[in-house]
Biopython code that builds the backbone (N, CA, C, O; Angstrom):
import numpy as np
from Bio.PDB.StructureBuilder import StructureBuilder

atoms = [
    (1, "UNK", "N", (0.853, -1.175, 0.000)),
    (1, "UNK", "CA", (0.000, 0.000, 0.000)),
    (1, "UNK", "C", (0.901, 1.241, 0.000)),
    (1, "UNK", "O", (1.813, 1.341, 0.820)),
    (2, "UNK", "N", (0.652, 2.182, -0.909)),
    (2, "UNK", "CA", (1.475, 3.401, -0.933)),
    (2, "UNK", "C", (1.233, 4.228, 0.341)),
    (2, "UNK", "O", (0.170, 4.151, 0.958)),
    (3, "UNK", "N", (2.239, 5.011, 0.712)),
    (3, "UNK", "CA", (2.115, 5.844, 1.898)),
    (3, "UNK", "C", (1.073, 6.929, 1.663)),
    (3, "UNK", "O", (1.087, 7.611, 0.638)),
    (4, "UNK", "N", (0.176, 7.075, 2.622)),
    (4, "UNK", "CA", (-0.866, 8.096, 2.550)),
    (4, "UNK", "C", (-0.321, 9.366, 3.195)),
    (4, "UNK", "O", (0.256, 9.318, 4.282)),
    (5, "UNK", "N", (-0.501, 10.478, 2.536)),
    (5, "UNK", "CA", (-0.046, 11.771, 3.048)),
    (5, "UNK", "C", (-1.200, 12.473, 3.765)),
    (5, "UNK", "O", (-2.342, 12.450, 3.306)),
    (6, "UNK", "N", (-0.879, 13.090, 4.890)),
    (6, "UNK", "CA", (-1.844, 13.865, 5.667)),
    (6, "UNK", "C", (-1.252, 15.249, 5.924)),
    (6, "UNK", "O", (-0.040, 15.387, 6.092)),
    (7, "UNK", "N", (-2.105, 16.270, 5.953)),
    (7, "UNK", "CA", (-1.658, 17.612, 6.318)),
    (7, "UNK", "C", (-2.795, 18.316, 7.052)),
    (7, "UNK", "O", (-3.968, 18.009, 6.838)),
    (8, "UNK", "N", (-2.443, 19.247, 7.906)),
    (8, "UNK", "CA", (-3.437, 19.944, 8.712)),
    (8, "UNK", "C", (-4.422, 20.699, 7.820)),
    (8, "UNK", "O", (-4.021, 21.468, 6.947)),
    (9, "UNK", "N", (-5.704, 20.473, 8.049)),
    (9, "UNK", "CA", (-6.763, 21.187, 7.330)),
    (9, "UNK", "C", (-7.273, 22.358, 8.172)),
    (9, "UNK", "O", (-7.358, 23.487, 7.689)),
    (10, "UNK", "N", (-7.609, 22.081, 9.429)),
    (10, "UNK", "CA", (-8.129, 23.115, 10.319)),
    (10, "UNK", "C", (-8.195, 22.593, 11.746)),
    (10, "UNK", "O", (-8.112, 21.390, 11.996)),
    (11, "UNK", "N", (-8.344, 23.518, 12.661)),
    (11, "UNK", "CA", (-8.602, 23.194, 14.060)),
    (11, "UNK", "C", (-10.037, 23.591, 14.342)),
    (11, "UNK", "O", (-10.457, 24.701, 14.018)),
    (12, "UNK", "N", (-10.789, 22.682, 14.948)),
    (12, "UNK", "CA", (-12.176, 22.951, 15.298)),
    (12, "UNK", "C", (-12.314, 23.181, 16.791)),
    (12, "UNK", "O", (-11.736, 22.450, 17.596)),
    (13, "UNK", "N", (-13.067, 24.181, 17.154)),
    (13, "UNK", "CA", (-13.302, 24.527, 18.550)),
    (13, "UNK", "C", (-14.795, 24.369, 18.816)),
    (13, "UNK", "O", (-15.622, 24.811, 18.019)),
    (14, "UNK", "N", (-15.136, 23.742, 19.929)),
    (14, "UNK", "CA", (-16.541, 23.583, 20.283)),
    (14, "UNK", "C", (-17.058, 24.845, 20.956)),
    (14, "UNK", "O", (-16.705, 25.131, 22.100)),
    (15, "UNK", "N", (-17.887, 25.594, 20.256)),
    (15, "UNK", "CA", (-18.591, 26.713, 20.857)),
    (15, "UNK", "C", (-19.832, 26.199, 21.561)),
    (15, "UNK", "O", (-20.291, 25.089, 21.292)),
    (16, "UNK", "N", (-20.366, 26.993, 22.450)),
    (16, "UNK", "CA", (-21.562, 26.574, 23.191)),
    (16, "UNK", "C", (-22.857, 26.985, 22.492)),
    (16, "UNK", "O", (-23.910, 26.390, 22.723)),
    (17, "UNK", "N", (-22.774, 27.999, 21.642)),
    (17, "UNK", "CA", (-23.965, 28.498, 20.951)),
    (17, "UNK", "C", (-23.503, 29.344, 19.759)),
    (17, "UNK", "O", (-22.316, 29.650, 19.651)),
    (18, "UNK", "N", (-24.415, 29.725, 18.869)),
    (18, "UNK", "CA", (-24.019, 30.501, 17.688)),
    (18, "UNK", "C", (-23.335, 31.827, 18.011)),
    (18, "UNK", "O", (-22.420, 32.238, 17.297)),
    (19, "UNK", "N", (-23.764, 32.497, 19.072)),
    (19, "UNK", "CA", (-23.161, 33.781, 19.432)),
    (19, "UNK", "C", (-21.703, 33.600, 19.857)),
    (19, "UNK", "O", (-20.827, 34.362, 19.447)),
    (20, "UNK", "N", (-21.459, 32.582, 20.685)),
    (20, "UNK", "CA", (-20.085, 32.332, 21.117)),
    (20, "UNK", "C", (-19.213, 31.922, 19.931)),
    (20, "UNK", "O", (-18.064, 32.352, 19.826)),
    (21, "UNK", "N", (-19.753, 31.099, 19.045)),
    (21, "UNK", "CA", (-18.992, 30.670, 17.864)),
    (21, "UNK", "C", (-18.586, 31.879, 17.028)),
    (21, "UNK", "O", (-17.439, 31.983, 16.593)),
    (22, "UNK", "N", (-19.519, 32.781, 16.807)),
    (22, "UNK", "CA", (-19.214, 33.976, 16.008)),
    (22, "UNK", "C", (-18.171, 34.836, 16.702)),
    (22, "UNK", "O", (-17.270, 35.366, 16.052)),
    (23, "UNK", "N", (-18.285, 34.979, 18.011)),
    (23, "UNK", "CA", (-17.335, 35.784, 18.772)),
    (23, "UNK", "C", (-15.926, 35.203, 18.712)),
    (23, "UNK", "O", (-14.957, 35.936, 18.509)),
    (24, "UNK", "N", (-15.810, 33.890, 18.889)),
    (24, "UNK", "CA", (-14.494, 33.235, 18.848)),
    (24, "UNK", "C", (-13.891, 33.351, 17.454)),
    (24, "UNK", "O", (-12.721, 33.709, 17.312)),
    (25, "UNK", "N", (-14.675, 33.053, 16.433)),
    (25, "UNK", "CA", (-14.175, 33.138, 15.056)),
    (25, "UNK", "C", (-13.789, 34.573, 14.704)),
    (25, "UNK", "O", (-12.792, 34.797, 14.018)),
    (26, "UNK", "N", (-14.568, 35.532, 15.166)),
    (26, "UNK", "CA", (-14.250, 36.942, 14.899)),
    (26, "UNK", "C", (-12.928, 37.340, 15.535)),
    (26, "UNK", "O", (-12.142, 38.073, 14.934)),
    (27, "UNK", "N", (-12.683, 36.864, 16.739)),
    (27, "UNK", "CA", (-11.430, 37.194, 17.412)),
    (27, "UNK", "C", (-10.235, 36.579, 16.676)),
    (27, "UNK", "O", (-9.224, 37.250, 16.475)),
    (28, "UNK", "N", (-10.343, 35.316, 16.276)),
    (28, "UNK", "CA", (-9.271, 34.701, 15.481)),
    (28, "UNK", "C", (-9.063, 35.476, 14.187)),
    (28, "UNK", "O", (-7.928, 35.707, 13.772)),
    (29, "UNK", "N", (-10.157, 35.874, 13.555)),
    (29, "UNK", "CA", (-10.067, 36.627, 12.301)),
    (29, "UNK", "C", (-9.350, 37.955, 12.507)),
    (29, "UNK", "O", (-8.518, 38.353, 11.692)),
    (30, "UNK", "N", (-9.676, 38.634, 13.596)),
    (30, "UNK", "CA", (-9.053, 39.920, 13.889)),
    (30, "UNK", "C", (-7.564, 39.760, 14.202)),
    (30, "UNK", "O", (-6.737, 40.517, 13.694)),
    (31, "UNK", "N", (-7.228, 38.788, 15.024)),
    (31, "UNK", "CA", (-5.833, 38.599, 15.432)),
    (31, "UNK", "C", (-4.946, 38.250, 14.242)),
    (31, "UNK", "O", (-3.849, 38.789, 14.100)),
    (32, "UNK", "N", (-5.424, 37.345, 13.387)),
    (32, "UNK", "CA", (-4.579, 36.812, 12.319)),
    (32, "UNK", "C", (-4.957, 37.290, 10.918)),
    (32, "UNK", "O", (-4.503, 36.724, 9.923)),
    (33, "UNK", "N", (-5.792, 38.336, 10.838)),
    (33, "UNK", "CA", (-6.214, 38.875, 9.537)),
    (33, "UNK", "C", (-6.812, 37.798, 8.635)),
    (33, "UNK", "O", (-6.443, 37.673, 7.467)),
    (34, "UNK", "N", (-7.731, 37.030, 9.191)),
    (34, "UNK", "CA", (-8.413, 35.978, 8.446)),
    (34, "UNK", "C", (-9.808, 36.447, 8.074)),
    (34, "UNK", "O", (-10.396, 37.285, 8.758)),
    (35, "UNK", "N", (-10.327, 35.908, 6.999)),
    (35, "UNK", "CA", (-11.662, 36.270, 6.535)),
    (35, "UNK", "C", (-12.704, 35.423, 7.265)),
    (35, "UNK", "O", (-12.686, 34.199, 7.141)),
    (36, "UNK", "N", (-13.614, 36.045, 8.024)),
    (36, "UNK", "CA", (-14.660, 35.256, 8.679)),
    (36, "UNK", "C", (-15.715, 34.817, 7.657)),
    (36, "UNK", "O", (-15.989, 35.518, 6.683)),
    (37, "UNK", "N", (-16.293, 33.651, 7.904)),
    (37, "UNK", "CA", (-17.385, 33.194, 7.042)),
    (37, "UNK", "C", (-18.246, 32.184, 7.795)),
    (37, "UNK", "O", (-17.791, 31.495, 8.708)),
    (38, "UNK", "N", (-19.483, 32.126, 7.383)),
    (38, "UNK", "CA", (-20.431, 31.208, 8.002)),
    (38, "UNK", "C", (-20.477, 29.903, 7.220)),
    (38, "UNK", "O", (-20.524, 29.911, 5.990)),
    (39, "UNK", "N", (-20.462, 28.792, 7.931)),
    (39, "UNK", "CA", (-20.637, 27.478, 7.337)),
    (39, "UNK", "C", (-22.018, 26.942, 7.689)),
    (39, "UNK", "O", (-22.852, 27.674, 8.222)),
    (40, "UNK", "N", (-22.263, 25.677, 7.394)),
    (40, "UNK", "CA", (-23.573, 25.085, 7.683)),
    (40, "UNK", "C", (-23.846, 24.954, 9.175)),
    (40, "UNK", "O", (-24.943, 25.268, 9.635)),
    (41, "UNK", "N", (-22.852, 24.493, 9.935)),
    (41, "UNK", "CA", (-23.044, 24.274, 11.371)),
    (41, "UNK", "C", (-21.954, 24.941, 12.198)),
    (41, "UNK", "O", (-21.810, 24.665, 13.389)),
    (42, "UNK", "N", (-21.187, 25.819, 11.560)),
    (42, "UNK", "CA", (-20.048, 26.424, 12.233)),
    (42, "UNK", "C", (-19.729, 27.788, 11.622)),
    (42, "UNK", "O", (-20.261, 28.168, 10.579)),
    (43, "UNK", "N", (-18.847, 28.505, 12.303)),
    (43, "UNK", "CA", (-18.343, 29.779, 11.817)),
    (43, "UNK", "C", (-16.838, 29.642, 11.672)),
    (43, "UNK", "O", (-16.179, 29.097, 12.559)),
    (44, "UNK", "N", (-16.283, 30.127, 10.569)),
    (44, "UNK", "CA", (-14.865, 29.963, 10.275)),
    (44, "UNK", "C", (-14.109, 31.274, 10.401)),
    (44, "UNK", "O", (-14.658, 32.358, 10.205)),
    (45, "UNK", "N", (-12.833, 31.141, 10.735)),
    (45, "UNK", "CA", (-11.865, 32.234, 10.624)),
    (45, "UNK", "C", (-10.899, 31.758, 9.547)),
    (45, "UNK", "O", (-10.026, 30.931, 9.807)),
    (46, "UNK", "N", (-11.061, 32.286, 8.332)),
    (46, "UNK", "CA", (-10.303, 31.768, 7.201)),
    (46, "UNK", "C", (-10.635, 30.299, 7.020)),
    (46, "UNK", "O", (-11.777, 29.885, 7.222)),
    (47, "UNK", "N", (-9.645, 29.515, 6.642)),
    (47, "UNK", "CA", (-9.824, 28.067, 6.550)),
    (47, "UNK", "C", (-9.160, 27.350, 7.720)),
    (47, "UNK", "O", (-9.265, 26.130, 7.847)),
    (48, "UNK", "N", (-8.474, 28.113, 8.579)),
    (48, "UNK", "CA", (-7.654, 27.516, 9.633)),
    (48, "UNK", "C", (-8.425, 27.156, 10.891)),
    (48, "UNK", "O", (-8.089, 26.181, 11.563)),
    (49, "UNK", "N", (-9.456, 27.929, 11.220)),
    (49, "UNK", "CA", (-10.174, 27.725, 12.477)),
    (49, "UNK", "C", (-11.664, 27.600, 12.184)),
    (49, "UNK", "O", (-12.257, 28.445, 11.514)),
    (50, "UNK", "N", (-12.248, 26.539, 12.697)),
    (50, "UNK", "CA", (-13.690, 26.307, 12.581)),
    (50, "UNK", "C", (-14.250, 26.290, 13.999)),
    (50, "UNK", "O", (-13.761, 25.549, 14.852)),
    (51, "UNK", "N", (-15.267, 27.097, 14.252)),
    (51, "UNK", "CA", (-15.878, 27.116, 15.577)),
    (51, "UNK", "C", (-17.303, 26.583, 15.443)),
    (51, "UNK", "O", (-18.141, 27.170, 14.759)),
    (52, "UNK", "N", (-17.555, 25.468, 16.104)),
    (52, "UNK", "CA", (-18.870, 24.836, 16.048)),
    (52, "UNK", "C", (-19.878, 25.686, 16.815)),
    (52, "UNK", "O", (-19.562, 26.247, 17.864)),
    (53, "UNK", "N", (-21.097, 25.775, 16.277)),
    (53, "UNK", "CA", (-22.140, 26.575, 16.924)),
    (53, "UNK", "C", (-22.737, 25.885, 18.140)),
    (53, "UNK", "O", (-23.332, 26.536, 18.999)),
    (54, "UNK", "N", (-22.583, 24.585, 18.212)),
    (54, "UNK", "CA", (-22.957, 23.794, 19.393)),
    (54, "UNK", "C", (-21.863, 22.752, 19.580)),
    (54, "UNK", "O", (-21.208, 22.365, 18.612)),
    (55, "UNK", "N", (-21.658, 22.295, 20.810)),
    (55, "UNK", "CA", (-20.604, 21.303, 21.030)),
    (55, "UNK", "C", (-20.809, 20.079, 20.136)),
    (55, "UNK", "O", (-21.929, 19.604, 19.951)),
    (56, "UNK", "N", (-19.704, 19.587, 19.591)),
    (56, "UNK", "CA", (-19.754, 18.408, 18.730)),
    (56, "UNK", "C", (-18.731, 17.415, 19.246)),
    (56, "UNK", "O", (-18.461, 17.383, 20.447)),
    (57, "UNK", "N", (-18.171, 16.626, 18.397)),
    (57, "UNK", "CA", (-17.247, 15.583, 18.821)),
    (57, "UNK", "C", (-15.969, 16.174, 19.407)),
    (57, "UNK", "O", (-15.519, 17.247, 19.006)),
    (58, "UNK", "N", (-15.402, 15.455, 20.354)),
    (58, "UNK", "CA", (-14.168, 15.879, 21.010)),
    (58, "UNK", "C", (-14.464, 16.770, 22.204)),
    (58, "UNK", "O", (-15.247, 17.714, 22.105)),
    (59, "UNK", "N", (-13.839, 16.468, 23.326)),
    (59, "UNK", "CA", (-14.044, 17.273, 24.534)),
    (59, "UNK", "C", (-13.749, 18.750, 24.274)),
    (59, "UNK", "O", (-14.489, 19.626, 24.721)),
    (60, "UNK", "N", (-12.653, 19.021, 23.543)),
    (60, "UNK", "CA", (-12.249, 20.398, 23.249)),
    (60, "UNK", "C", (-12.624, 20.842, 21.842)),
    (60, "UNK", "O", (-12.655, 22.038, 21.553)),
    (61, "UNK", "N", (-12.903, 19.898, 20.982)),
    (61, "UNK", "CA", (-13.178, 20.199, 19.577)),
    (61, "UNK", "C", (-12.583, 19.111, 18.705)),
    (61, "UNK", "O", (-12.534, 17.946, 19.098)),
    (62, "UNK", "N", (-12.134, 19.492, 17.526)),
    (62, "UNK", "CA", (-11.592, 18.495, 16.609)),
    (62, "UNK", "C", (-10.434, 19.075, 15.803)),
    (62, "UNK", "O", (-10.255, 20.289, 15.709)),
    (63, "UNK", "N", (-9.672, 18.180, 15.237)),
    (63, "UNK", "CA", (-8.590, 18.552, 14.327)),
    (63, "UNK", "C", (-8.869, 17.842, 13.012)),
    (63, "UNK", "O", (-9.017, 16.620, 12.975)),
    (64, "UNK", "N", (-8.939, 18.609, 11.939)),
    (64, "UNK", "CA", (-9.172, 18.062, 10.611)),
    (64, "UNK", "C", (-7.853, 17.915, 9.875)),
    (64, "UNK", "O", (-7.018, 18.820, 9.879)),
    (65, "UNK", "N", (-7.679, 16.771, 9.250)),
    (65, "UNK", "CA", (-6.474, 16.493, 8.476)),
    (65, "UNK", "C", (-6.868, 16.212, 7.029)),
    (65, "UNK", "O", (-7.711, 15.358, 6.757)),
    (66, "UNK", "N", (-6.241, 16.949, 6.100)),
    (66, "UNK", "CA", (-6.472, 16.711, 4.680)),
    (66, "UNK", "C", (-5.757, 15.455, 4.222)),
    (66, "UNK", "O", (-4.694, 15.098, 4.730)),
    (67, "UNK", "N", (-6.363, 14.798, 3.255)),
    (67, "UNK", "CA", (-5.735, 13.709, 2.538)),
    (67, "UNK", "C", (-6.339, 13.680, 1.132)),
    (67, "UNK", "O", (-7.474, 14.111, 0.932)),
    (68, "UNK", "N", (-5.598, 13.186, 0.188)),
    (68, "UNK", "CA", (-6.064, 13.187, -1.203)),
    (68, "UNK", "C", (-7.141, 12.138, -1.460)),
    (68, "UNK", "O", (-7.978, 12.319, -2.345)),
    (69, "UNK", "N", (-7.131, 11.053, -0.704)),
    (69, "UNK", "CA", (-8.030, 9.927, -0.956)),
    (69, "UNK", "C", (-8.525, 9.387, 0.379)),
    (69, "UNK", "O", (-7.814, 8.642, 1.054)),
    (70, "UNK", "N", (-9.745, 9.763, 0.761)),
    (70, "UNK", "CA", (-10.281, 9.360, 2.065)),
    (70, "UNK", "C", (-10.468, 7.846, 2.172)),
    (70, "UNK", "O", (-10.234, 7.268, 3.233)),
    (71, "UNK", "N", (-10.883, 7.207, 1.093)),
    (71, "UNK", "CA", (-11.066, 5.757, 1.148)),
    (71, "UNK", "C", (-9.736, 5.057, 1.421)),
    (71, "UNK", "O", (-9.679, 4.136, 2.236)),
    (72, "UNK", "N", (-8.683, 5.477, 0.757)),
    (72, "UNK", "CA", (-7.359, 4.893, 0.990)),
    (72, "UNK", "C", (-6.871, 5.227, 2.394)),
    (72, "UNK", "O", (-6.218, 4.405, 3.037)),
    (73, "UNK", "N", (-7.182, 6.420, 2.871)),
    (73, "UNK", "CA", (-6.772, 6.812, 4.221)),
    (73, "UNK", "C", (-7.464, 5.945, 5.267)),
    (73, "UNK", "O", (-6.839, 5.559, 6.255)),
    (74, "UNK", "N", (-8.743, 5.635, 5.068)),
    (74, "UNK", "CA", (-9.454, 4.752, 5.999)),
    (74, "UNK", "C", (-8.759, 3.395, 6.047)),
    (74, "UNK", "O", (-8.529, 2.861, 7.132)),
    (75, "UNK", "N", (-8.425, 2.837, 4.904)),
    (75, "UNK", "CA", (-7.709, 1.556, 4.867)),
    (75, "UNK", "C", (-6.366, 1.657, 5.573)),
    (75, "UNK", "O", (-5.981, 0.763, 6.327)),
    (76, "UNK", "N", (-5.652, 2.760, 5.323)),
    (76, "UNK", "CA", (-4.358, 2.978, 5.968)),
    (76, "UNK", "C", (-4.506, 3.015, 7.484)),
    (76, "UNK", "O", (-3.788, 2.319, 8.201)),
    (77, "UNK", "N", (-5.428, 3.820, 7.961)),
    (77, "UNK", "CA", (-5.617, 3.967, 9.405)),
    (77, "UNK", "C", (-6.026, 2.642, 10.045)),
    (77, "UNK", "O", (-5.484, 2.250, 11.079)),
    (78, "UNK", "N", (-6.976, 1.963, 9.430)),
    (78, "UNK", "CA", (-7.433, 0.678, 9.980)),
    (78, "UNK", "C", (-6.325, -0.364, 9.956)),
    (78, "UNK", "O", (-6.229, -1.176, 10.877)),
    (79, "UNK", "N", (-5.485, -0.360, 8.922)),
    (79, "UNK", "CA", (-4.388, -1.337, 8.845)),
    (79, "UNK", "C", (-3.355, -1.110, 9.945)),
    (79, "UNK", "O", (-2.585, -2.007, 10.291)),
    (80, "UNK", "N", (-3.354, 0.120, 10.493)),
    (80, "UNK", "CA", (-2.409, 0.448, 11.564)),
    (80, "UNK", "C", (-3.067, 0.424, 12.935)),
    (80, "UNK", "O", (-2.481, 0.885, 13.915)),
    (81, "UNK", "N", (-4.306, -0.123, 13.012)),
    (81, "UNK", "CA", (-4.959, -0.343, 14.290)),
    (81, "UNK", "C", (-5.848, 0.776, 14.795)),
    (81, "UNK", "O", (-6.316, 0.718, 15.932)),
    (82, "UNK", "N", (-6.095, 1.799, 13.977)),
    (82, "UNK", "CA", (-6.972, 2.890, 14.390)),
    (82, "UNK", "C", (-8.379, 2.614, 13.897)),
    (82, "UNK", "O", (-8.571, 2.096, 12.797)),
    (83, "UNK", "N", (-9.366, 2.962, 14.720)),
    (83, "UNK", "CA", (-10.756, 2.727, 14.352)),
    (83, "UNK", "C", (-11.379, 3.987, 13.772)),
    (83, "UNK", "O", (-11.196, 5.086, 14.296)),
    (84, "UNK", "N", (-12.117, 3.812, 12.685)),
    (84, "UNK", "CA", (-12.807, 4.904, 12.012)),
    (84, "UNK", "C", (-14.297, 4.759, 12.298)),
    (84, "UNK", "O", (-14.841, 3.658, 12.214)),
    (85, "UNK", "N", (-14.954, 5.852, 12.632)),
    (85, "UNK", "CA", (-16.377, 5.849, 12.951)),
    (85, "UNK", "C", (-17.172, 6.178, 11.688)),
    (85, "UNK", "O", (-17.445, 7.344, 11.406)),
    (86, "UNK", "N", (-17.539, 5.154, 10.938)),
    (86, "UNK", "CA", (-18.221, 5.365, 9.663)),
    (86, "UNK", "C", (-19.610, 5.983, 9.831)),
    (86, "UNK", "O", (-20.199, 6.434, 8.849)),
    (87, "UNK", "N", (-20.151, 6.013, 11.068)),
    (87, "UNK", "CA", (-21.438, 6.686, 11.271)),
    (87, "UNK", "C", (-21.296, 8.199, 11.116)),
    (87, "UNK", "O", (-22.301, 8.900, 10.994)),
    (88, "UNK", "N", (-20.064, 8.713, 11.119)),
    (88, "UNK", "CA", (-19.816, 10.152, 10.939)),
    (88, "UNK", "C", (-19.448, 10.501, 9.498)),
    (88, "UNK", "O", (-19.188, 11.665, 9.194)),
    (89, "UNK", "N", (-19.425, 9.524, 8.623)),
    (89, "UNK", "CA", (-18.971, 9.724, 7.245)),
    (89, "UNK", "C", (-19.864, 10.708, 6.494)),
    (89, "UNK", "O", (-21.089, 10.682, 6.612)),
    (90, "UNK", "N", (-19.217, 11.572, 5.723)),
    (90, "UNK", "CA", (-19.895, 12.511, 4.819)),
    (90, "UNK", "C", (-19.409, 12.187, 3.406)),
    (90, "UNK", "O", (-18.222, 11.951, 3.180)),
    (91, "UNK", "N", (-20.348, 12.180, 2.465)),
    (91, "UNK", "CA", (-20.028, 11.802, 1.090)),
    (91, "UNK", "C", (-20.303, 12.950, 0.129)),
    (91, "UNK", "O", (-21.175, 13.787, 0.365)),
    (92, "UNK", "N", (-19.547, 12.968, -0.949)),
    (92, "UNK", "CA", (-19.784, 13.916, -2.045)),
    (92, "UNK", "C", (-20.958, 13.407, -2.874)),
    (92, "UNK", "O", (-21.333, 12.240, -2.769)),
    (93, "UNK", "N", (-21.540, 14.277, -3.697)),
    (93, "UNK", "CA", (-22.655, 13.837, -4.540)),
    (93, "UNK", "C", (-22.333, 12.621, -5.416)),
    (93, "UNK", "O", (-23.228, 11.844, -5.747)),
    (94, "UNK", "N", (-21.054, 12.451, -5.793)),
    (94, "UNK", "CA", (-20.687, 11.307, -6.633)),
    (94, "UNK", "C", (-20.478, 10.027, -5.824)),
    (94, "UNK", "O", (-20.123, 8.990, -6.385)),
    (95, "UNK", "N", (-20.697, 10.096, -4.499)),
    (95, "UNK", "CA", (-20.596, 8.911, -3.657)),
    (95, "UNK", "C", (-19.238, 8.671, -3.030)),
    (95, "UNK", "O", (-19.086, 7.741, -2.238)),
    (96, "UNK", "N", (-18.244, 9.487, -3.363)),
    (96, "UNK", "CA", (-16.923, 9.300, -2.767)),
    (96, "UNK", "C", (-16.924, 9.874, -1.349)),
    (96, "UNK", "O", (-17.596, 10.863, -1.058)),
    (97, "UNK", "N", (-16.159, 9.231, -0.488)),
    (97, "UNK", "CA", (-16.048, 9.657, 0.901)),
    (97, "UNK", "C", (-15.354, 11.010, 0.960)),
    (97, "UNK", "O", (-14.283, 11.185, 0.379)),
    (98, "UNK", "N", (-15.958, 11.968, 1.659)),
    (98, "UNK", "CA", (-15.397, 13.311, 1.749)),
    (98, "UNK", "C", (-14.790, 13.598, 3.121)),
    (98, "UNK", "O", (-13.828, 14.359, 3.223)),
    (99, "UNK", "N", (-15.344, 12.995, 4.181)),
    (99, "UNK", "CA", (-14.836, 13.226, 5.532)),
    (99, "UNK", "C", (-15.342, 12.137, 6.459)),
    (99, "UNK", "O", (-16.424, 11.584, 6.263)),
    (100, "UNK", "N", (-14.539, 11.836, 7.478)),
    (100, "UNK", "CA", (-14.948, 10.859, 8.488)),
    (100, "UNK", "C", (-14.076, 11.036, 9.725)),
    (100, "UNK", "O", (-12.898, 11.381, 9.623)),
    (101, "UNK", "N", (-14.665, 10.797, 10.892)),
    (101, "UNK", "CA", (-13.956, 10.905, 12.161)),
    (101, "UNK", "C", (-13.381, 9.565, 12.590)),
    (101, "UNK", "O", (-13.907, 8.505, 12.250)),
    (102, "UNK", "N", (-12.304, 9.632, 13.334)),
    (102, "UNK", "CA", (-11.772, 8.458, 14.008)),
    (102, "UNK", "C", (-12.513, 8.305, 15.326)),
    (102, "UNK", "O", (-13.083, 9.272, 15.833)),
    (103, "UNK", "N", (-12.512, 7.106, 15.883)),
    (103, "UNK", "CA", (-13.164, 6.882, 17.175)),
    (103, "UNK", "C", (-12.322, 7.415, 18.321)),
    (103, "UNK", "O", (-12.862, 7.766, 19.370)),
    (104, "UNK", "N", (-11.039, 7.481, 18.145)),
    (104, "UNK", "CA", (-10.103, 7.892, 19.187)),
    (104, "UNK", "C", (-9.987, 9.409, 19.276)),
    (104, "UNK", "O", (-9.941, 10.095, 18.255)),
    (105, "UNK", "N", (-9.941, 9.932, 20.503)),
    (105, "UNK", "CA", (-9.604, 11.338, 20.738)),
    (105, "UNK", "C", (-8.133, 11.411, 21.120)),
    (105, "UNK", "O", (-7.581, 10.467, 21.687)),
    (106, "UNK", "N", (-7.508, 12.528, 20.809)),
    (106, "UNK", "CA", (-6.125, 12.779, 21.208)),
    (106, "UNK", "C", (-6.083, 14.131, 21.899)),
    (106, "UNK", "O", (-6.414, 15.152, 21.297)),
    (107, "UNK", "N", (-5.681, 14.140, 23.147)),
    (107, "UNK", "CA", (-5.598, 15.394, 23.893)),
    (107, "UNK", "C", (-6.918, 16.127, 23.994)),
    (107, "UNK", "O", (-6.944, 17.356, 24.058)),
    (108, "UNK", "N", (-8.012, 15.387, 24.008)),
    (108, "UNK", "CA", (-9.332, 16.011, 24.092)),
    (108, "UNK", "C", (-9.888, 16.472, 22.758)),
    (108, "UNK", "O", (-10.929, 17.127, 22.712)),
    (109, "UNK", "N", (-9.202, 16.135, 21.669)),
    (109, "UNK", "CA", (-9.666, 16.507, 20.339)),
    (109, "UNK", "C", (-10.059, 15.276, 19.536)),
    (109, "UNK", "O", (-9.317, 14.296, 19.471)),
    (110, "UNK", "N", (-11.235, 15.343, 18.929)),
    (110, "UNK", "CA", (-11.615, 14.335, 17.955)),
    (110, "UNK", "C", (-10.749, 14.583, 16.716)),
    (110, "UNK", "O", (-10.283, 15.700, 16.493)),
    (111, "UNK", "N", (-10.542, 13.551, 15.927)),
    (111, "UNK", "CA", (-9.747, 13.666, 14.704)),
    (111, "UNK", "C", (-10.600, 13.267, 13.521)),
    (111, "UNK", "O", (-11.335, 12.282, 13.578)),
    (112, "UNK", "N", (-10.501, 14.033, 12.448)),
    (112, "UNK", "CA", (-11.173, 13.588, 11.239)),
    (112, "UNK", "C", (-10.326, 13.870, 10.018)),
    (112, "UNK", "O", (-9.520, 14.800, 9.972)),
    (113, "UNK", "N", (-10.547, 13.025, 9.039)),
    (113, "UNK", "CA", (-9.867, 13.217, 7.755)),
    (113, "UNK", "C", (-10.863, 13.853, 6.796)),
    (113, "UNK", "O", (-12.063, 13.583, 6.835)),
    (114, "UNK", "N", (-10.324, 14.703, 5.937)),
    (114, "UNK", "CA", (-11.123, 15.448, 4.971)),
    (114, "UNK", "C", (-10.441, 15.353, 3.619)),
    (114, "UNK", "O", (-9.227, 15.530, 3.519)),
    (115, "UNK", "N", (-11.212, 15.074, 2.582)),
    (115, "UNK", "CA", (-10.635, 15.035, 1.237)),
    (115, "UNK", "C", (-10.133, 16.423, 0.868)),
    (115, "UNK", "O", (-10.867, 17.406, 0.971)),
    (116, "UNK", "N", (-8.895, 16.496, 0.443)),
    (116, "UNK", "CA", (-8.294, 17.780, 0.070)),
    (116, "UNK", "C", (-8.965, 18.295, -1.200)),
    (116, "UNK", "O", (-9.096, 17.565, -2.182)),
    (117, "UNK", "N", (-9.391, 19.563, -1.172)),
    (117, "UNK", "CA", (-10.064, 20.107, -2.368)),
    (117, "UNK", "C", (-9.109, 20.252, -3.542)),
    (117, "UNK", "O", (-9.516, 20.693, -4.617)),
]
sb = StructureBuilder()
sb.init_structure("model")
sb.init_model(0)
sb.init_chain("A")
sb.init_seg("    ")
for serial, (resi, resn, name, xyz) in enumerate(atoms, 1):
    if name == "N":
        sb.init_residue(resn, " ", resi, " ")
    sb.init_atom(name, np.array(xyz, "f"), 0.0, 1.0, " ", f" {name:<3s}", serial, name[0])
structure = sb.get_structure()
């Protein structure tokens, strides 16, 4: 199996409500000159920081890791003894896996892989 490459996509922070999420994202945007934007269930500061509008996976939040091929990454992770939570899987319209969380937390953060755009 070829080596799968991973790179940091974003850090996710669990906000308690939409107002707190917007406030946290706005502060990150101000500090680091990032463009704030609203997502479906979160508020972003650029592409680096995602603040969830309600607490989600991970005690502290989550860390997203890009990879070119999520299906191959799942095989890679499972072959090395890590469990993937397929109940969290998100798919593209063409049916390819776009994102999925691991079952394991690290340092209070959930981990997920995301297909690199």
